[in-house]
C-alpha positions in Angstrom: -17.0 -13.1 41.9 -17.0 -12.3 45.6 -20.1 -14.4 46.1 -18.3 -17.4 44.5 -15.3 -17.0 46.7 -17.5 -16.8 49.8 -19.5 -19.9 48.7 -16.3 -21.9 48.1 -14.9 -20.7 51.5 -18.1 -21.9 53.2 -18.1 -25.2 51.4 -14.4 -25.8 52.3 -15.0 -24.9 55.9 -18.0 -27.2 56.1 -15.9 -30.1 54.6 -13.2 -29.5 57.1 -15.7 -29.5 59.9 -17.1 -32.9 58.8 -13.6 -34.3 58.4 -12.6 -33.2 61.9 -15.8 -34.5 63.4 -15.5 -37.9 61.7 -11.8 -38.3 62.7 -12.6 -37.4 66.4 -15.2 -40.1 66.6 -12.5 -42.7 66.0 -14.9 -45.6 65.4 -15.8 -46.1 69.0 -17.2 -49.4 69.8 -19.4 -50.4 72.7 -17.5 -51.9 75.6 -20.2 -52.9 78.0 -22.1 -56.2 77.8 -25.5 -54.8 77.0 -24.1 -52.8 74.1 -22.2 -55.8 72.7 -25.3 -58.0 72.9 -27.3 -55.3 71.1 -24.6 -55.1 68.4 -24.5 -58.9 68.0 -28.3 -59.0 67.6 -28.3 -56.3 65.0 -25.5 -58.1 63.1 -27.4 -61.3 63.1 -30.6 -59.6 62.0 -28.8 -57.8 59.1 -27.3 -61.2 58.0 -30.8 -62.8 58.1 -32.3 -60.0 56.1 -29.5 -60.3 53.5 -30.2 -64.0 53.2 -34.0 -63.6 53.2 -34.3 -60.7 50.7 -31.6 -61.6 48.2 -32.3 -61.5 44.5 -33.0 -65.2 44.1 -35.5 -65.2 47.0 -37.3 -62.1 45.9 -37.7 -63.2 42.3 -38.6 -66.8 43.1 -35.7 -68.4 41.3 -35.7 -72.1 41.8 -32.7 -73.7 43.5 -30.5 -75.1 40.7 -28.0 -77.6 42.0 -24.4 -76.9 41.0 -23.6 -80.6 40.5 -26.0 -83.3 39.3 
C-alpha cells in the first residue's frame, strides 16, 4: 500500500511539473523577422502537404463536379 501511495505521489508531482512548465511557456511567438519568415514558410509547407496528401489525392479519386 505504501508503494501505491509513493507511485501516486510521484505521478501527481510529475503532472504538476508538466502543468507549470507548459503554463510558463505562455505560447511565445517569434518576434524577429527571420523567425516570422521561417514560421510563414512552415505554415505554407504544412498547407501544401495537407492539400497534396489528402485522402482523395492519395486514393486517386477522380474529381467529381458538384454541379453539372
